[in-house]
C-alpha positions in Angstrom: 1.5 -48.6 35.7 -0.6 -45.8 36.3 1.2 -43.3 37.1 3.5 -44.1 34.2 -0.1 -43.0 32.2 0.1 -39.7 33.9 3.2 -38.5 33.4 2.9 -39.5 29.2 1.3 -35.8 28.6 4.5 -34.4 30.3 6.5 -36.3 28.3 4.6 -35.4 25.0 4.8 -31.4 26.6 8.4 -31.8 27.2 9.2 -33.5 24.4 8.3 -30.8 22.0 9.4 -28.1 24.0 12.8 -29.8 23.5 12.6 -30.4 19.5 11.6 -26.7 18.9 14.8 -25.7 21.1 16.8 -27.7 19.3 15.0 -26.7 15.9 15.6 -22.9 17.0 18.9 -23.2 17.3 20.0 -25.9 14.4 17.9 -24.5 11.4 18.8 -21.1 9.3 17.2 -18.1 10.3 16.1 -15.8 7.6 16.6 -12.0 6.8 12.8 -11.8 5.2 9.1 -13.5 5.5 7.5 -12.9 2.1 4.4 -14.7 3.7 4.2 -11.4 6.3 6.6 -9.0 3.9 8.8 -7.5 6.5 12.0 -7.3 7.0 13.0 -10.1 10.5 15.0 -9.3 13.7 18.6 -9.5 13.5 20.4 -11.4 16.0 20.9 -8.8 19.3 24.0 -7.3 20.3 24.8 -6.8 23.5 25.8 -3.3 25.5 25.3 -1.8 29.0 23.6 0.7 27.5 21.1 -1.6 25.5 20.6 -4.0 28.6 20.0 -1.0 31.3 17.6 1.0 29.3 15.5 -2.3 28.6 16.1 -2.3 24.5 17.6 -5.2 25.0 15.7 -8.0 25.4 12.8 -5.6 23.5 15.6 -7.0 21.0 15.6 -10.8 22.3 11.9 -11.0 22.6 11.3 -9.9 18.9 14.1 -12.3 17.9 13.0 -14.9 19.5 9.2 -14.5 17.8 10.6 -13.9 15.0 12.3 -17.4 14.3 11.0 -19.7 16.6 10.0 -23.3 13.8 7.1 -23.2 12.3 6.4 -19.6 12.9 4.5 -19.5 9.3 2.2 -22.6 10.5 1.4 -21.1 14.2 1.0 -17.6 13.0 -1.8 -19.3 10.9 -3.3 -21.5 13.6 -3.7 -18.1 15.4 -5.3 -15.6 12.6 -7.3 -18.8 11.9 -8.5 -19.8 15.9 -9.8 -15.8 16.5 -11.6 -15.7 13.3 -13.8 -18.7 14.5 -14.0 -17.8 17.7 -15.8 -14.2 16.5 -12.5 -12.1 16.9 -11.4 -11.9 12.9 -9.7 -7.9 12.4 -8.2 -8.3 15.0 -4.8 -7.9 13.3 -6.8 -5.2 11.3 -7.9 -7.2 8.5 -11.5 -9.0 8.3 -12.5 -12.1 6.6 -14.7 -10.6 4.2 -17.4 -12.7 1.5 -16.0 -14.3 -1.4 -12.0 -14.5 -0.4 -11.9 -11.1 0.8 -9.1 -9.2 2.9 -10.6 -5.8 3.9 -8.5 -3.2 6.3 -10.4 -2.5 9.3 -11.3 1.3 9.4 -8.1 4.2 10.5 -9.3 5.5 13.6 -10.6 9.0 12.1 -9.4 12.6 13.1 -10.4 15.7 11.8 -8.1 17.9 12.6 -5.4 15.4 11.4 -7.2 15.5 7.8 -7.8 18.5 7.9 -3.6 19.8 8.3 -3.1 17.3 6.3 -5.3 19.2 3.2 -4.6 22.4 4.0 -0.9 21.7 3.5 -2.0 20.9 0.4 -3.7 24.0 -0.2 -1.3 26.6 0.8 1.5 24.9 -1.0 -1.0 24.8 -4.1 -1.7 28.4 -3.3 1.7 29.2 -3.2 2.7 27.6 -6.4 0.3 29.7 -8.2 -0.6 26.0 -10.0 -3.6 24.4 -10.7 -4.7 21.6 -8.6 -6.8 18.6 -8.5 -6.8 15.8 -5.1 -8.2 12.5 -5.9 -9.2 10.7 -2.9 -9.6 6.8 -2.9 -12.2 5.1 -0.8 -11.3 2.4 1.1 -12.4 -1.1 0.0 -14.7 -1.4 2.7 -16.9 1.9 2.0 -17.1 0.5 -1.5 -17.7 -3.2 -1.2 -19.7 -2.7 1.9 -21.7 -6.3 1.1 -18.2 -8.0 1.7 -18.0 -7.5 4.9 -18.4 -9.7 7.5 -21.8 -9.1 9.5 -19.9 -7.6 12.2 -17.3 -5.0 11.3 -16.0 -1.3 12.8 -17.7 2.0 11.5 -16.1 3.4 8.5 -14.5 6.7 7.6 -14.9 7.7 4.4 -17.8 10.2 4.1 -16.4 12.2 7.1 -13.2 11.7 5.1 -14.0 13.2 1.7 -16.1 15.8 3.7 -13.6 17.0 6.2 -11.0 17.3 2.8 -13.6 19.0 0.7 -14.1 22.1 3.6 -10.5 22.4 3.2 -8.8 22.4 -0.1 -9.7 25.7 -1.0 -9.2 26.4 -5.4 -8.1 22.7 -5.2 -10.3 20.4 -7.4 -11.9 17.6 -5.2 -12.9 15.1 -8.1 -15.3 12.3 -5.8 -14.3 8.7 -7.2 -17.3 7.6 -5.1 -20.4 7.6 -7.0 -18.3 6.1 -9.9 -17.0 3.6 -7.8 -20.8 2.4 -6.6 -21.9 2.9 -9.7 -19.7 0.0 -11.3 -18.8 -2.0 -7.7 -21.4 -5.0 -8.9 -19.7 -5.4 -12.7 -16.3 -4.7 -12.2 -13.0 -5.9 -9.5 -12.4 -2.5 -8.1 -10.3 -3.8 -5.4 -8.4 -6.6 -5.1 -9.0 -9.6 -2.7 -5.4 -9.6 -0.9 -4.5 -6.3 -1.3 -6.0 -2.9 -0.1 -4.9 -1.1 -3.9 -7.0 -0.9 -6.9 -7.1 -3.8 -9.3 -6.1 -2.4 -12.9 -10.0 -2.0 -13.7 -10.2 0.2 -11.1 -7.8 2.0 -11.4 -9.0 2.9 -15.0 -12.0 4.0 -13.7 -9.5 6.6 -11.5 -8.3 7.5 -14.3 -10.8 8.2 -16.1 -12.5 10.1 -14.0 -9.6 12.0 -14.1 -9.7 12.6 -17.2 -13.0 14.3 -17.3 -12.7 16.7 -15.0 -9.5 17.7 -16.8 -10.7 17.9 -20.4 -8.9 14.8 -21.6 -10.5 12.0 -24.3 -9.0 8.8 -22.6 -7.2 6.1 -24.1 -9.7 3.3 -24.4 -7.6 0.0 -26.1 -4.7 -1.7 -24.4 -2.7 -4.8 -24.7 -3.8 -6.5 -21.3 -1.1 -8.8 -20.0 -2.7 -11.1 -16.8 -0.3 -12.5 -14.1 -1.5 -15.4 -11.3 -0.8 -15.6 -7.7 -0.5 -12.2 -6.4 -0.5 -12.4 -2.6 -0.9 -8.1 -1.4 -0.2 -6.7 2.1 -4.2 -7.7 3.4 -2.9 -11.1 3.0 0.6 -10.9 4.7 -0.8 -9.6 7.7 -4.4 -11.9 8.1 -1.9 -14.7 8.7 -4.8 -16.2 7.1 -2.8 -18.4 4.3 -5.5 -20.1 3.0 -7.1 -17.5 0.6 -6.6 -18.0 -2.7 -4.8 -15.2 -4.5 -5.1 -12.8 -7.4 -4.3 -11.7 -10.8 -2.8 -8.8 -11.5 -3.0 -7.6 -14.6 -0.3 -5.0 -17.5 -2.3 -2.9 -19.7 1.0 -1.0 -22.0 -0.4 0.2 -25.5 1.8 1.9 -28.6 1.9 4.9 -26.9 5.6 6.0 -25.6 8.4 5.8 -25.7 8.7 5.3 -21.9 11.9 6.4 -19.6 11.5 6.3 -15.7 14.6 7.9 -13.7 13.7 7.1 -10.0 15.9 9.1 -7.6 16.1 8.0 -3.1 18.7 9.5 -1.0 22.0 8.0 -1.3 21.9 5.8 -4.4 22.4 6.6 -7.3 19.7 7.4 -9.9 17.6 4.3 -11.7 16.7 4.5 -15.3 14.5 1.6 -17.4 12.4 2.6 -20.5 10.1 1.2 -19.4 6.6 1.4 -17.3 6.8 -1.8 -15.9 9.3 -3.8 -13.7 8.4 -7.0 -14.5 10.7 -8.6 -12.1 8.8 -8.4 -9.5 6.6 -10.3 -10.9 8.1 -13.3 -9.8 7.8 -12.1 -6.1 5.2 -13.0 -4.6 3.8 -9.3 -3.9 3.4 -8.4 -7.3 2.3 -4.9 -7.2 6.0 -3.1 -7.5 5.5 -3.8 -11.3 4.0 -0.4 -11.4 6.5 2.2 -11.0 9.3 0.1 -8.8 7.6 0.1 -5.2 7.6 2.7 -3.1 10.4 5.7 -3.9 11.0 9.8 -3.0 11.0 10.8 -6.3 10.1 9.1 -9.7 10.2 11.2 -12.9 8.6 9.5 -16.6 9.6 10.8 -19.7 7.5 10.6 -23.1 8.1 12.9 -25.4 5.3 12.1 -27.3 2.8 12.6 -25.1 0.7 16.5 -25.9 0.3 17.4 -23.0 3.4 19.3 -20.5 4.4 18.6 -17.4 2.6 17.3 -13.7 3.7 17.5 -10.2 2.1 14.0 -8.1 2.2 13.5 -4.3 0.9 10.5 -3.6 1.0 7.3 -1.9 1.2 4.2 -3.5 -1.9 4.2 -4.8 -0.7 6.3 -7.8 1.8 4.2 -9.5 -1.4 1.3 -11.6 -3.0 4.3 -12.5 0.2 6.8 -13.4 0.9 4.5 -16.4 -2.3 5.5 -17.7 -1.7 9.2 -16.8 2.4 8.7 -19.2 0.2 8.7 -22.3 -0.5 12.3 -22.0 2.1 14.2 -20.3 5.9 14.6 -21.7 7.0 14.9 -17.9 5.4 13.4 -14.9 7.3 13.9 -11.1 5.8 11.2 -8.3 6.6 12.5 -4.8 6.5 10.5 -2.0 6.9 12.7 1.4 7.4 9.4 3.4 10.9 9.4 1.7 11.5 13.2 0.4 12.8 15.5 2.1 14.1 18.6 -0.8 11.4 21.1 -1.2 9.1 21.1 -4.1 9.0 24.4 -4.3 12.2 24.4 -5.9 10.9 20.8 -7.8 8.1 23.0 -9.2 10.3 25.8 -10.5 13.5 23.7 -11.5 11.4 21.8 -13.9 9.1 24.4 -15.0 6.4 22.3 -13.4 2.6 22.9 -14.5 -0.7 21.1 -12.6 -0.5 19.7 -9.6 -2.4 16.4 -8.6 -2.6 15.3 -4.9 -3.5 11.5 -4.7 -3.5 9.8 -1.6 -6.1 6.9 -0.2 -8.8 8.1 2.9 -5.9 5.8 5.1 -3.6 7.4 4.8 -5.0 10.6 4.3 -6.7 10.2 7.7 -3.0 9.1 9.2 0.1 10.1 7.4 2.3 12.6 9.3 4.4 13.3 6.4 2.7 15.9 4.9 4.3 18.7 7.3 7.7 18.4 4.8 5.7 19.7 1.9 7.2 23.7 1.5 
């Protein structure tokens, strides 16, 4: 009888493993994880070359990990275990106060920042066009009071200083004073995403307008959509955090035409700045200009100003819905996906102004600015 009792834990463990194994082979395999916002590993394909170079083993390991039964549960279990054992931030995300999920600081390389900004400066000098630079501070640097007691230091001040030293004649619009002044009264950043909220993007827009001598538009119809789970949520595994609301601000200063061009596919044309099909998804941020693309052109023939080229990351998407009220043509280029000479784009479309718009994290790590020429 005593021996039977000692065998119970082993039996339960073997039963657990057996059930999971059966479920692994029986359950359908998903191609995409909506919680983690990434494509899952496909079924490994055997070849002698993949066997000998070790890639087959790595592919099998990723496949087993991605399609393990109850993966979301175990990812969350591990995330909360690390959080409550004092190892929060291991996933690259801090669990902050008031439900904020905040990206940990990126590794700061003065050389990388200086190199990226110098390429902006060289391109602006070669075109001879007036240029401005909007650098978006990180959530952690602005909302310090939301961070956990133990956290790594943020390098925003060093990044801003290095950028300023290498911009030449490009005008840096420093958002930090306005953001620090309004951080206690406005929700500038999402709680589950690294981007600015629509209010934060509007504040950035008004700071740009000050620098450009433009009167900002102040009257909008505001639509609030609940249930937004952003990228910091999906990376954290902390599934019990509440979602954000996302706001769409619109007015009658159109009409607009948006043309999206990506290499190898036909252009997509739409008469709206908002791609509403994304409001049905957990990650609703692509509602602004349909997310990341190589080249996006926005036309508004009723606008008073001419043409603007924005070299940018995704922080530009929401803010550009405000800028489109003022420019007849806006060209947004994401160097991660665009491989054509920017100088040709400028010449062929009679570009009149340049704007470089990046978040500090991307400026400190991006290697795609080498394509700017």
